[in-house]
Each structure stands twice: as structure tokens, then as C-alpha cells.
TIPAVO-351618 format. One record per atom (N, C-alpha, C): residue in three letters; atom name; x, y, z. Coordinates in steps of 0.02 Angstrom, whole numbers. Example, Ala and Ser with C-alpha at 12.3 -4.5 7.8 and 13.67 -1.06 7.14 Angstrom:
2
rest ALA, atom N, px 660, py -284, pz 390;
rest ALA, atom CA, px 615, py -225, pz 390;
rest ALA, atom C, px 660, py -165, pz 390;
rest SER, atom N, px 642, py -112, pz 354;
rest SER, atom CA, px 684, py -53, pz 357;
rest SER, atom C, px 645, py 2, pz 394;
//
This chain:
70
rest UNK, atom N, px 1214, py -360, pz -609;
rest UNK, atom CA, px 1148, py -369, pz -585;
rest UNK, atom C, px 1110, py -303, pz -588;
rest UNK, atom N, px 1049, py -311, pz -612;
rest UNK, atom CA, px 1007, py -249, pz -609;
rest UNK, atom C, px 967, py -242, pz -541;
rest UNK, atom N, px 967, py -181, pz -522;
rest UNK, atom CA, px 932, py -168, pz -459;
rest UNK, atom C, px 883, py -109, pz -468;
rest UNK, atom N, px 839, py -106, pz -417;
rest UNK, atom CA, px 787, py -51, pz -414;
rest UNK, atom C, px 803, py -6, pz -359;
rest UNK, atom N, px 783, py 57, pz -366;
rest UNK, atom CA, px 795, py 109, pz -317;
rest UNK, atom C, px 728, py 131, pz -291;
rest UNK, atom N, px 719, py 128, pz -224;
rest UNK, atom CA, px 662, py 156, pz -194;
rest UNK, atom C, px 669, py 233, pz -187;
rest UNK, atom N, px 627, py 272, pz -214;
rest UNK, atom CA, px 635, py 345, pz -205;
rest UNK, atom C, px 637, py 362, pz -134;
rest UNK, atom N, px 676, py 413, pz -113;
rest UNK, atom CA, px 679, py 430, pz -47;
rest UNK, atom C, px 619, py 462, pz -18;
rest UNK, atom N, px 577, py 491, pz -60;
rest UNK, atom CA, px 515, py 522, pz -36;
rest UNK, atom C, px 457, py 468, pz -34;
rest UNK, atom N, px 471, py 407, pz -48;
rest UNK, atom CA, px 417, py 353, pz -41;
rest UNK, atom C, px 434, py 311, pz 15;
rest UNK, atom N, px 385, py 303, pz 64;
rest UNK, atom CA, px 400, py 263, pz 122;
rest UNK, atom C, px 349, py 217, pz 135;
rest UNK, atom N, px 363, py 169, pz 180;
rest UNK, atom CA, px 314, py 122, pz 206;
rest UNK, atom C, px 276, py 86, pz 155;
rest UNK, atom N, px 209, py 87, pz 169;
rest UNK, atom CA, px 162, py 51, pz 126;
rest UNK, atom C, px 158, py 77, pz 57;
rest UNK, atom N, px 176, py 139, pz 45;
rest UNK, atom CA, px 177, py 172, pz -23;
rest UNK, atom C, px 222, py 143, pz -64;
rest UNK, atom N, px 278, py 110, pz -38;
rest UNK, atom CA, px 326, py 88, pz -85;
rest UNK, atom C, px 303, py 28, pz -131;
rest UNK, atom N, px 242, py 9, pz -114;
rest UNK, atom CA, px 215, py -42, pz -163;
rest UNK, atom C, px 197, py -17, pz -230;
rest UNK, atom N, px 192, py 50, pz -236;
rest UNK, atom CA, px 180, py 84, pz -298;
rest UNK, atom C, px 245, py 105, pz -336;
rest UNK, atom N, px 301, py 85, pz -311;
rest UNK, atom CA, px 367, py 98, pz -347;
rest UNK, atom C, px 390, py 33, pz -378;
rest UNK, atom N, px 441, py 32, pz -413;
rest UNK, atom CA, px 465, py -24, pz -447;
rest UNK, atom C, px 477, py -87, pz -406;
rest UNK, atom N, px 498, py -72, pz -346;
rest UNK, atom CA, px 510, py -129, pz -297;
rest UNK, atom C, px 443, py -166, pz -278;
rest UNK, atom N, px 392, py -135, pz -274;
rest UNK, atom CA, px 324, py -163, pz -263;
rest UNK, atom C, px 293, py -189, pz -325;
rest UNK, atom N, px 300, py -150, pz -382;
rest UNK, atom CA, px 265, py -169, pz -442;
rest UNK, atom C, px 292, py -230, pz -474;
rest UNK, atom N, px 354, py -242, pz -467;
rest UNK, atom CA, px 389, py -300, pz -501;
rest UNK, atom C, px 355, py -365, pz -479;
rest UNK, atom N, px 352, py -380, pz -411;
rest UNK, atom CA, px 325, py -439, pz -388;
rest UNK, atom C, px 251, py -445, pz -408;
rest UNK, atom N, px 214, py -388, pz -409;
rest UNK, atom CA, px 141, py -386, pz -431;
rest UNK, atom C, px 140, py -412, pz -505;
rest UNK, atom N, px 182, py -382, pz -546;
rest UNK, atom CA, px 183, py -402, pz -619;
rest UNK, atom C, px 200, py -472, pz -625;
rest UNK, atom N, px 240, py -497, pz -588;
rest UNK, atom CA, px 265, py -572, pz -594;
rest UNK, atom C, px 204, py -613, pz -580;
rest UNK, atom N, px 160, py -596, pz -533;
rest UNK, atom CA, px 101, py -641, pz -514;
rest UNK, atom C, px 42, py -617, pz -552;
rest UNK, atom N, px 51, py -583, pz -611;
rest UNK, atom CA, px 3, py -570, pz -662;
rest UNK, atom C, px -51, py -515, pz -641;
rest UNK, atom N, px -30, py -473, pz -595;
rest UNK, atom CA, px -73, py -415, pz -582;
rest UNK, atom C, px -62, py -362, pz -630;
rest UNK, atom N, px -113, py -333, pz -655;
rest UNK, atom CA, px -111, py -283, pz -706;
rest UNK, atom C, px -87, py -217, pz -672;
rest UNK, atom N, px -23, py -204, pz -670;
rest UNK, atom CA, px 9, py -147, pz -640;
rest UNK, atom C, px -14, py -81, pz -670;
rest UNK, atom N, px -28, py -83, pz -734;
rest UNK, atom CA, px -48, py -25, pz -769;
rest UNK, atom C, px -113, py 3, pz -742;
rest UNK, atom N, px -157, py -44, pz -718;
rest UNK, atom CA, px -221, py -27, pz -693;
rest UNK, atom C, px -220, py -3, pz -619;
rest UNK, atom N, px -164, py -18, pz -580;
rest UNK, atom CA, px -164, py -3, pz -509;
rest UNK, atom C, px -175, py 71, pz -493;
rest UNK, atom N, px -141, py 119, pz -526;
rest UNK, atom CA, px -151, py 189, pz -509;
rest UNK, atom C, px -222, py 211, pz -512;
rest UNK, atom N, px -254, py 191, pz -569;
rest UNK, atom CA, px -330, py 217, pz -579;
rest UNK, atom C, px -374, py 176, pz -529;
rest UNK, atom N, px -356, py 117, pz -512;
rest UNK, atom CA, px -397, py 78, pz -461;
rest UNK, atom C, px -389, py 110, pz -393;
rest UNK, atom N, px -323, py 132, pz -375;
rest UNK, atom CA, px -315, py 163, pz -314;
rest UNK, atom C, px -351, py 233, pz -306;
rest UNK, atom N, px -349, py 268, pz -362;
rest UNK, atom CA, px -385, py 332, pz -366;
rest UNK, atom C, px -459, py 322, pz -356;
rest UNK, atom N, px -487, py 272, pz -388;
rest UNK, atom CA, px -562, py 256, pz -376;
rest UNK, atom C, px -577, py 239, pz -306;
rest UNK, atom N, px -534, py 199, pz -275;
rest UNK, atom CA, px -543, py 179, pz -203;
rest UNK, atom C, px -545, py 241, pz -159;
rest UNK, atom N, px -491, py 289, pz -171;
rest UNK, atom CA, px -488, py 342, pz -126;
rest UNK, atom C, px -547, py 395, pz -137;
rest UNK, atom N, px -568, py 399, pz -197;
rest UNK, atom CA, px -627, py 442, pz -213;
rest UNK, atom C, px -687, py 413, pz -166;
rest UNK, atom N, px -700, py 349, pz -174;
rest UNK, atom CA, px -749, py 319, pz -129;
rest UNK, atom C, px -738, py 326, pz -55;
rest UNK, atom N, px -676, py 311, pz -33;
rest UNK, atom CA, px -659, py 316, pz 32;
rest UNK, atom C, px -668, py 384, pz 63;
rest UNK, atom N, px -648, py 433, pz 22;
rest UNK, atom CA, px -652, py 504, pz 47;
rest UNK, atom C, px -722, py 524, pz 57;
rest UNK, atom N, px -769, py 495, pz 11;
rest UNK, atom CA, px -836, py 518, pz 15;
rest UNK, atom C, px -869, py 491, pz 76;
rest UNK, atom N, px -846, py 433, pz 101;
rest UNK, atom CA, px -881, py 401, pz 159;
rest UNK, atom C, px -840, py 399, pz 221;
rest UNK, atom N, px -779, py 431, pz 218;
rest UNK, atom CA, px -733, py 420, pz 273;
rest UNK, atom C, px -764, py 444, pz 346;
rest UNK, atom N, px -806, py 494, pz 345;
rest UNK, atom CA, px -832, py 516, pz 405;
rest UNK, atom C, px -895, py 475, pz 435;
rest UNK, atom N, px -911, py 420, pz 387;
rest UNK, atom CA, px -972, py 383, pz 408;
rest UNK, atom C, px -945, py 321, pz 452;
rest UNK, atom N, px -880, py 309, pz 454;
rest UNK, atom CA, px -858, py 254, pz 489;
rest UNK, atom C, px -803, py 272, pz 533;
rest UNK, atom N, px -792, py 239, pz 587;
rest UNK, atom CA, px -739, py 244, pz 633;
rest UNK, atom C, px -690, py 191, pz 618;
rest UNK, atom N, px -635, py 206, pz 578;
rest UNK, atom CA, px -587, py 159, pz 554;
rest UNK, atom C, px -523, py 167, pz 588;
rest UNK, atom N, px -498, py 119, pz 622;
rest UNK, atom CA, px -434, py 118, pz 658;
rest UNK, atom C, px -397, py 55, pz 633;
rest UNK, atom N, px -336, py 66, pz 620;
rest UNK, atom CA, px -292, py 8, pz 599;
rest UNK, atom C, px -228, py 10, pz 638;
rest UNK, atom N, px -209, py -43, pz 671;
rest UNK, atom CA, px -145, py -50, pz 702;
rest UNK, atom C, px -109, py -112, pz 676;
rest UNK, atom N, px -54, py -105, pz 651;
rest UNK, atom CA, px -13, py -155, pz 625;
rest UNK, atom C, px 47, py -170, pz 670;
rest UNK, atom N, px 51, py -229, pz 696;
rest UNK, atom CA, px 110, py -241, pz 739;
rest UNK, atom C, px 167, py -272, pz 696;
rest UNK, atom N, px 212, py -231, pz 684;
rest UNK, atom CA, px 274, py -255, pz 643;
rest UNK, atom C, px 322, py -292, pz 690;
rest UNK, atom N, px 310, py -298, pz 751;
rest UNK, atom CA, px 360, py -332, pz 795;
rest UNK, atom C, px 319, py -372, pz 841;
rest UNK, atom N, px 342, py -428, pz 865;
rest UNK, atom CA, px 309, py -471, pz 915;
rest UNK, atom C, px 298, py -432, pz 978;
rest UNK, atom N, px 343, py -386, pz 994;
rest UNK, atom CA, px 337, py -348, pz 1056;
rest UNK, atom C, px 278, py -299, pz 1055;
rest UNK, atom N, px 252, py -287, pz 992;
rest UNK, atom CA, px 194, py -239, pz 989;
rest UNK, atom C, px 131, py -279, pz 976;
rest UNK, atom N, px 128, py -342, pz 978;
rest UNK, atom CA, px 72, py -381, pz 964;
rest UNK, atom C, px 9, py -364, pz 1003;
rest UNK, atom N, px 17, py -351, pz 1068;
rest UNK, atom CA, px -29, py -327, pz 1112;
rest UNK, atom C, px -77, py -269, pz 1089;
rest UNK, atom N, px -44, py -227, pz 1049;
rest UNK, atom CA, px -81, py -163, pz 1025;
rest UNK, atom C, px -132, py -181, pz 968;
rest UNK, atom N, px -120, py -236, pz 934;
rest UNK, atom CA, px -167, py -253, pz 882;
rest UNK, atom C, px -221, py -304, pz 898;
rest UNK, atom N, px -229, py -321, pz 959;
rest UNK, atom CA, px -278, py -364, pz 982;
rest UNK, atom C, px -341, py -331, pz 1008;
//
């Protein structure tokens, strides 16, 4: 059986850009070759306007933390 390795220096949400995250994206017909340039465009725009908005994100990965995201 073939398997994929997640690089040790790639963690959390960024693992979507390694083979483990790109394979499911490719299966559902997302153009994975376009993802890096799209992410770069997004970051360029975000960094230009980041001080214009107060953006906070809390993701509750456990039901015990649900109160923090409401």
C-alpha cells in the first residue's frame, strides 16, 4: 500500500498544502497546481489590508472548547 508522509516541519492547517491535503483536493477536481499561486495572491492582498480590519478566529477543535467560539 502506498502512503504519504507529512513533513515534520508542516503542521496544523498548513498540512493542506502537502500531499496528504492535496490528494483529496485533486480527487474532487480542484486544480492543485493553481493553489500555491492563488494562496500567494490572497496573502498579498491580505497583508496589504490586514491593519484595516480586526480579525479574530477561534476554532473549537473539541466540544469542551465550544464556548470560546461563540
